Short mmCIF file of the C-alpha atoms (twelve columns), coordinates in Angstrom:
data_MODEL
# 
_entry.id   MODEL 
# 
loop_
_atom_site.group_PDB 
_atom_site.id 
_atom_site.type_symbol 
_atom_site.label_atom_id 
_atom_site.label_alt_id 
_atom_site.label_comp_id 
_atom_site.label_asym_id 
_atom_site.label_seq_id 
_atom_site.Cartn_x 
_atom_site.Cartn_y 
_atom_site.Cartn_z 
_atom_site.pdbx_PDB_model_num 
ATOM 1   C CA . UNK A 1   9.341   4.252   0.615   1 
ATOM 2   C CA . UNK A 2   11.238  1.721   2.731   1 
ATOM 3   C CA . UNK A 3   13.352  -0.116  0.174   1 
ATOM 4   C CA . UNK A 4   15.516  -1.548  2.942   1 
ATOM 5   C CA . UNK A 5   12.479  -3.097  4.625   1 
ATOM 6   C CA . UNK A 6   11.366  -4.953  1.490   1 
ATOM 7   C CA . UNK A 7   14.883  -6.132  0.719   1 
ATOM 8   C CA . UNK A 8   15.399  -7.353  4.289   1 
ATOM 9   C CA . UNK A 9   12.047  -9.130  4.247   1 
ATOM 10  C CA . UNK A 10  12.913  -10.923 1.008   1 
ATOM 11  C CA . UNK A 11  16.292  -12.020 2.357   1 
ATOM 12  C CA . UNK A 12  15.099  -13.165 5.805   1 
ATOM 13  C CA . UNK A 13  15.545  -16.940 6.376   1 
ATOM 14  C CA . UNK A 14  12.184  -18.596 6.963   1 
ATOM 15  C CA . UNK A 15  11.902  -22.328 6.350   1 
ATOM 16  C CA . UNK A 16  15.017  -24.498 6.701   1 
ATOM 17  C CA . UNK A 17  17.150  -21.408 6.222   1 
ATOM 18  C CA . UNK A 18  15.502  -20.485 2.915   1 
ATOM 19  C CA . UNK A 19  14.575  -16.858 2.325   1 
ATOM 20  C CA . UNK A 20  11.355  -15.421 0.919   1 
ATOM 21  C CA . UNK A 21  13.165  -14.753 -2.354  1 
ATOM 22  C CA . UNK A 22  14.406  -18.336 -2.615  1 
ATOM 23  C CA . UNK A 23  10.902  -19.611 -1.924  1 
ATOM 24  C CA . UNK A 24  9.473   -17.331 -4.600  1 
ATOM 25  C CA . UNK A 25  11.983  -18.659 -7.114  1 
ATOM 26  C CA . UNK A 26  11.135  -22.275 -6.277  1 
ATOM 27  C CA . UNK A 27  7.379   -21.519 -6.319  1 
ATOM 28  C CA . UNK A 28  7.060   -22.571 -2.688  1 
ATOM 29  C CA . UNK A 29  6.049   -19.218 -1.263  1 
ATOM 30  C CA . UNK A 30  3.826   -16.223 -1.914  1 
ATOM 31  C CA . UNK A 31  4.300   -12.596 -0.872  1 
ATOM 32  C CA . UNK A 32  1.423   -10.142 -0.472  1 
ATOM 33  C CA . UNK A 33  2.335   -6.511  0.205   1 
ATOM 34  C CA . UNK A 34  -0.479  -4.552  1.835   1 
ATOM 35  C CA . UNK A 35  0.200   -1.276  0.008   1 
ATOM 36  C CA . UNK A 36  1.601   2.176   0.827   1 
ATOM 37  C CA . UNK A 37  4.642   2.402   -1.432  1 
ATOM 38  C CA . UNK A 38  4.875   6.193   -1.071  1 
ATOM 39  C CA . UNK A 39  5.348   8.708   1.764   1 
ATOM 40  C CA . UNK A 40  8.083   7.844   4.226   1 
ATOM 41  C CA . UNK A 41  6.919   8.169   7.811   1 
ATOM 42  C CA . UNK A 42  8.551   8.450   11.269  1 
ATOM 43  C CA . UNK A 43  12.182  7.657   10.293  1 
ATOM 44  C CA . UNK A 44  12.233  10.510  7.749   1 
ATOM 45  C CA . UNK A 45  10.073  13.119  9.455   1 
ATOM 46  C CA . UNK A 46  12.908  15.635  9.566   1 
ATOM 47  C CA . UNK A 47  13.469  15.152  5.820   1 
ATOM 48  C CA . UNK A 48  9.819   15.987  5.163   1 
ATOM 49  C CA . UNK A 49  10.237  19.223  7.101   1 
ATOM 50  C CA . UNK A 50  13.196  20.178  4.905   1 
ATOM 51  C CA . UNK A 51  11.272  19.125  1.794   1 
ATOM 52  C CA . UNK A 52  8.368   21.346  2.843   1 
ATOM 53  C CA . UNK A 53  10.630  24.386  2.759   1 
ATOM 54  C CA . UNK A 54  11.680  23.340  -0.748  1 
ATOM 55  C CA . UNK A 55  8.016   22.974  -1.760  1 
ATOM 56  C CA . UNK A 56  7.137   26.438  -0.429  1 
ATOM 57  C CA . UNK A 57  10.061  27.798  -2.439  1 
ATOM 58  C CA . UNK A 58  8.689   26.300  -5.651  1 
ATOM 59  C CA . UNK A 59  11.273  23.500  -5.679  1 
ATOM 60  C CA . UNK A 60  14.039  25.825  -6.803  1 
ATOM 61  C CA . UNK A 61  16.015  23.618  -4.434  1 
ATOM 62  C CA . UNK A 62  14.782  20.066  -4.043  1 
ATOM 63  C CA . UNK A 63  17.484  17.849  -2.539  1 
ATOM 64  C CA . UNK A 64  15.336  16.561  0.354   1 
ATOM 65  C CA . UNK A 65  12.340  15.953  -1.898  1 
ATOM 66  C CA . UNK A 66  14.587  14.220  -4.431  1 
ATOM 67  C CA . UNK A 67  15.714  11.856  -1.668  1 
ATOM 68  C CA . UNK A 68  12.110  11.114  -0.671  1 
ATOM 69  C CA . UNK A 69  11.067  10.415  -4.247  1 
ATOM 70  C CA . UNK A 70  14.154  8.271   -4.849  1 
ATOM 71  C CA . UNK A 71  12.965  6.073   -1.986  1 
ATOM 72  C CA . UNK A 72  9.355   6.046   -3.198  1 
ATOM 73  C CA . UNK A 73  10.066  5.376   -6.865  1 
ATOM 74  C CA . UNK A 74  12.873  2.962   -6.021  1 
ATOM 75  C CA . UNK A 75  10.519  0.883   -3.888  1 
ATOM 76  C CA . UNK A 76  7.863   0.990   -6.594  1 
ATOM 77  C CA . UNK A 77  10.431  -0.196  -9.139  1 
ATOM 78  C CA . UNK A 78  11.267  -3.140  -6.864  1 
ATOM 79  C CA . UNK A 79  7.568   -3.976  -6.556  1 
ATOM 80  C CA . UNK A 80  7.056   -3.860  -10.321 1 
ATOM 81  C CA . UNK A 81  10.142  -5.998  -11.005 1 
ATOM 82  C CA . UNK A 82  9.008   -8.617  -8.477  1 
ATOM 83  C CA . UNK A 83  5.460   -8.577  -9.846  1 
ATOM 84  C CA . UNK A 84  6.777   -9.124  -13.360 1 
ATOM 85  C CA . UNK A 85  9.231   -11.836 -12.283 1 
ATOM 86  C CA . UNK A 86  6.717   -13.684 -10.087 1 
ATOM 87  C CA . UNK A 87  3.265   -12.811 -11.454 1 
ATOM 88  C CA . UNK A 88  1.569   -15.700 -9.620  1 
ATOM 89  C CA . UNK A 89  3.581   -15.364 -6.396  1 
ATOM 90  C CA . UNK A 90  4.079   -11.661 -5.649  1 
ATOM 91  C CA . UNK A 91  1.174   -9.261  -5.154  1 
ATOM 92  C CA . UNK A 92  0.744   -5.641  -4.121  1 
ATOM 93  C CA . UNK A 93  -2.545  -4.253  -2.789  1 
ATOM 94  C CA . UNK A 94  -3.787  -0.687  -2.947  1 
ATOM 95  C CA . UNK A 95  -3.369  1.281   0.249   1 
ATOM 96  C CA . UNK A 96  -4.539  4.770   1.125   1 
ATOM 97  C CA . UNK A 97  -1.143  6.153   0.038   1 
ATOM 98  C CA . UNK A 98  -1.640  4.872   -3.538  1 
ATOM 99  C CA . UNK A 99  -2.995  8.235   -4.692  1 
ATOM 100 C CA . UNK A 100 -0.359  9.843   -6.913  1 
ATOM 101 C CA . UNK A 101 -2.693  12.675  -7.933  1 
ATOM 102 C CA . UNK A 102 -3.637  13.376  -4.307  1 
ATOM 103 C CA . UNK A 103 -7.243  13.304  -5.432  1 
ATOM 104 C CA . UNK A 104 -10.442 13.589  -3.430  1 
ATOM 105 C CA . UNK A 105 -12.913 11.072  -4.799  1 
ATOM 106 C CA . UNK A 106 -13.259 7.442   -5.792  1 
ATOM 107 C CA . UNK A 107 -12.493 6.425   -2.218  1 
ATOM 108 C CA . UNK A 108 -9.269  8.464   -2.193  1 
ATOM 109 C CA . UNK A 109 -8.484  11.361  0.116   1 
ATOM 110 C CA . UNK A 110 -5.601  13.842  -0.044  1 
ATOM 111 C CA . UNK A 111 -2.841  12.694  2.291   1 
ATOM 112 C CA . UNK A 112 -1.001  14.683  4.941   1 
ATOM 113 C CA . UNK A 113 0.674   13.618  8.162   1 
ATOM 114 C CA . UNK A 114 3.766   15.639  9.004   1 
ATOM 115 C CA . UNK A 115 3.421   18.248  6.252   1 
ATOM 116 C CA . UNK A 116 1.528   18.128  2.921   1 
ATOM 117 C CA . UNK A 117 3.029   14.870  1.673   1 
ATOM 118 C CA . UNK A 118 0.398   14.091  -0.963  1 
ATOM 119 C CA . UNK A 119 0.448   17.557  -2.500  1 
ATOM 120 C CA . UNK A 120 4.239   17.723  -2.384  1 
ATOM 121 C CA . UNK A 121 4.619   14.382  -4.194  1 
ATOM 122 C CA . UNK A 122 2.149   15.521  -6.850  1 
ATOM 123 C CA . UNK A 123 3.891   18.862  -7.441  1 
ATOM 124 C CA . UNK A 124 7.342   17.254  -7.577  1 
ATOM 125 C CA . UNK A 125 6.055   14.627  -10.016 1 
ATOM 126 C CA . UNK A 126 4.495   17.260  -12.270 1 
ATOM 127 C CA . UNK A 127 7.753   19.193  -12.285 1 
ATOM 128 C CA . UNK A 128 10.275  16.378  -12.672 1 
ATOM 129 C CA . UNK A 129 8.424   13.310  -13.997 1 
ATOM 130 C CA . UNK A 130 5.953   14.898  -16.374 1 
ATOM 131 C CA . UNK A 131 2.344   14.212  -17.257 1 
ATOM 132 C CA . UNK A 132 2.935   10.973  -19.169 1 
ATOM 133 C CA . UNK A 133 4.615   9.302   -16.195 1 
ATOM 134 C CA . UNK A 134 1.977   10.663  -13.828 1 
ATOM 135 C CA . UNK A 135 -0.786  9.195   -15.966 1 
ATOM 136 C CA . UNK A 136 0.954   5.802   -16.012 1 
ATOM 137 C CA . UNK A 137 1.260   5.804   -12.211 1 
ATOM 138 C CA . UNK A 138 -2.368  6.891   -11.848 1 
ATOM 139 C CA . UNK A 139 -3.574  4.106   -14.152 1 
ATOM 140 C CA . UNK A 140 -1.431  1.565   -12.281 1 
ATOM 141 C CA . UNK A 141 -2.980  2.546   -8.956  1 
ATOM 142 C CA . UNK A 142 -6.476  2.156   -10.382 1 
ATOM 143 C CA . UNK A 143 -5.654  -1.432  -11.386 1 
ATOM 144 C CA . UNK A 144 -4.344  -2.541  -7.998  1 
ATOM 145 C CA . UNK A 145 -6.397  -5.166  -6.135  1 
ATOM 146 C CA . UNK A 146 -8.017  -4.192  -2.847  1 
ATOM 147 C CA . UNK A 147 -8.127  -7.680  -1.326  1 
ATOM 148 C CA . UNK A 148 -6.087  -10.855 -1.765  1 
ATOM 149 C CA . UNK A 149 -7.760  -14.233 -1.247  1 
ATOM 150 C CA . UNK A 150 -5.786  -17.298 -0.177  1 
ATOM 151 C CA . UNK A 151 -6.609  -20.757 1.132   1 
ATOM 152 C CA . UNK A 152 -8.701  -19.888 4.158   1 
ATOM 153 C CA . UNK A 153 -7.429  -16.326 4.554   1 
ATOM 154 C CA . UNK A 154 -7.809  -12.815 3.207   1 
ATOM 155 C CA . UNK A 155 -5.368  -9.905  3.107   1 
ATOM 156 C CA . UNK A 156 -6.585  -6.300  3.136   1 
ATOM 157 C CA . UNK A 157 -4.800  -2.994  3.503   1 
ATOM 158 C CA . UNK A 158 -7.073  -1.717  6.252   1 
ATOM 159 C CA . UNK A 159 -9.629  -3.403  8.480   1 
ATOM 160 C CA . UNK A 160 -12.912 -3.515  6.502   1 
ATOM 161 C CA . UNK A 161 -15.081 -0.685  7.747   1 
ATOM 162 C CA . UNK A 162 -18.213 -2.859  7.630   1 
ATOM 163 C CA . UNK A 163 -19.254 -6.357  6.733   1 
ATOM 164 C CA . UNK A 164 -18.934 -6.959  2.995   1 
ATOM 165 C CA . UNK A 165 -19.885 -9.766  0.672   1 
ATOM 166 C CA . UNK A 166 -17.561 -11.443 -1.774  1 
ATOM 167 C CA . UNK A 167 -19.472 -9.874  -4.656  1 
ATOM 168 C CA . UNK A 168 -19.134 -6.397  -3.153  1 
ATOM 169 C CA . UNK A 169 -15.393 -6.849  -2.766  1 
ATOM 170 C CA . UNK A 170 -14.989 -8.060  -6.352  1 
ATOM 171 C CA . UNK A 171 -16.835 -4.957  -7.601  1 
ATOM 172 C CA . UNK A 172 -15.522 -2.569  -4.948  1 
ATOM 173 C CA . UNK A 173 -14.111 -0.046  -7.420  1 
ATOM 174 C CA . UNK A 174 -17.688 0.693   -8.462  1 
ATOM 175 C CA . UNK A 175 -18.444 2.020   -4.970  1 
ATOM 176 C CA . UNK A 176 -16.099 4.642   -3.534  1 
ATOM 177 C CA . UNK A 177 -17.387 3.934   -0.017  1 
ATOM 178 C CA . UNK A 178 -16.018 0.390   -0.309  1 
ATOM 179 C CA . UNK A 179 -12.653 1.611   -1.599  1 
ATOM 180 C CA . UNK A 180 -12.474 3.923   1.404   1 
ATOM 181 C CA . UNK A 181 -13.644 1.120   3.679   1 
ATOM 182 C CA . UNK A 182 -10.789 -1.155  2.605   1 
ATOM 183 C CA . UNK A 183 -7.992  1.430   2.597   1 
ATOM 184 C CA . UNK A 184 -8.682  4.201   5.127   1 
ATOM 185 C CA . UNK A 185 -10.381 2.619   8.169   1 
ATOM 186 C CA . UNK A 186 -9.059  4.248   11.329  1 
ATOM 187 C CA . UNK A 187 -8.827  3.022   14.895  1 
ATOM 188 C CA . UNK A 188 -12.285 2.255   16.253  1 
ATOM 189 C CA . UNK A 189 -13.971 3.147   12.943  1 
ATOM 190 C CA . UNK A 190 -14.896 -0.389  11.811  1 
ATOM 191 C CA . UNK A 191 -18.312 -1.786  12.665  1 
ATOM 192 C CA . UNK A 192 -18.315 -4.626  15.161  1 
ATOM 193 C CA . UNK A 193 -18.129 -7.966  13.383  1 
ATOM 194 C CA . UNK A 194 -17.027 -6.499  10.045  1 
ATOM 195 C CA . UNK A 195 -14.148 -8.970  9.614   1 
ATOM 196 C CA . UNK A 196 -16.275 -11.950 10.668  1 
ATOM 197 C CA . UNK A 197 -18.953 -11.029 8.121   1 
ATOM 198 C CA . UNK A 198 -16.371 -10.646 5.362   1 
ATOM 199 C CA . UNK A 199 -14.731 -13.985 6.149   1 
ATOM 200 C CA . UNK A 200 -18.079 -15.761 6.351   1 
ATOM 201 C CA . UNK A 201 -18.928 -14.573 2.842   1 
ATOM 202 C CA . UNK A 202 -15.635 -15.837 1.425   1 
ATOM 203 C CA . UNK A 203 -15.248 -18.986 3.541   1 
ATOM 204 C CA . UNK A 204 -18.673 -20.094 4.820   1 
ATOM 205 C CA . UNK A 205 -17.381 -23.594 5.603   1 
ATOM 206 C CA . UNK A 206 -14.125 -22.517 7.257   1 
ATOM 207 C CA . UNK A 207 -14.885 -21.023 10.695  1 
ATOM 208 C CA . UNK A 208 -11.171 -20.707 11.504  1 
ATOM 209 C CA . UNK A 209 -10.384 -18.533 8.459   1 
ATOM 210 C CA . UNK A 210 -8.260  -15.421 9.054   1 
ATOM 211 C CA . UNK A 211 -7.925  -11.878 7.769   1 
ATOM 212 C CA . UNK A 212 -4.538  -10.128 7.750   1 
ATOM 213 C CA . UNK A 213 -4.313  -6.366  7.437   1 
ATOM 214 C CA . UNK A 214 -1.890  -3.456  7.500   1 
ATOM 215 C CA . UNK A 215 -2.441  0.318   7.739   1 
ATOM 216 C CA . UNK A 216 -1.603  0.563   11.452  1 
ATOM 217 C CA . UNK A 217 1.559   -0.160  13.423  1 
ATOM 218 C CA . UNK A 218 1.568   -2.878  16.075  1 
ATOM 219 C CA . UNK A 219 3.345   -1.276  19.013  1 
ATOM 220 C CA . UNK A 220 6.448   -3.143  20.112  1 
ATOM 221 C CA . UNK A 221 6.218   -5.755  17.365  1 
ATOM 222 C CA . UNK A 222 5.819   -4.653  13.749  1 
ATOM 223 C CA . UNK A 223 5.953   -1.143  12.318  1 
# 
């Protein structure tokens, strides 16, 4: 839900003073977002607490939840516009927050951190977006890639929970354990050598290949 973060990232000068957005336009750069468009976290914790009271009250009042969903849907709109404008240069992966129906299954798990964020987003969406929009968002999430492959590097939402082959990754949506293992892996949950095995399958002749991931903050650096 951090629209400001995406906008700032796109406008940040990188090479010879040129921003990400300028590089996208000139086809000199590529952006891969690692997922999690929904559910604001630490900066809006207090807003979630107010939104929870609205949820318990059946959303008769919903100002705080409206603000949260404005951020979420606004960010998603930015992602969709960029994907449409730069279909070969801008990509968005599925994260564990890409679960608009808050479902249990298919590698998805209901989400909660401060309150009942997943359930609250679903109930608000049913009330104010309607079933047609919900179905569109659900279908969109099911089409999102789980891994991006570049020249000697991979990008995943979460650290792969175990070693995987290229073929397994390509067909990951057929195995809910693999979807979970690319989107939900927690601290210390991955098998030793999981990244090395994955990279070796994709880049057997490139021992210095890299895997970039998200899902967890890096204390004191990126969050």
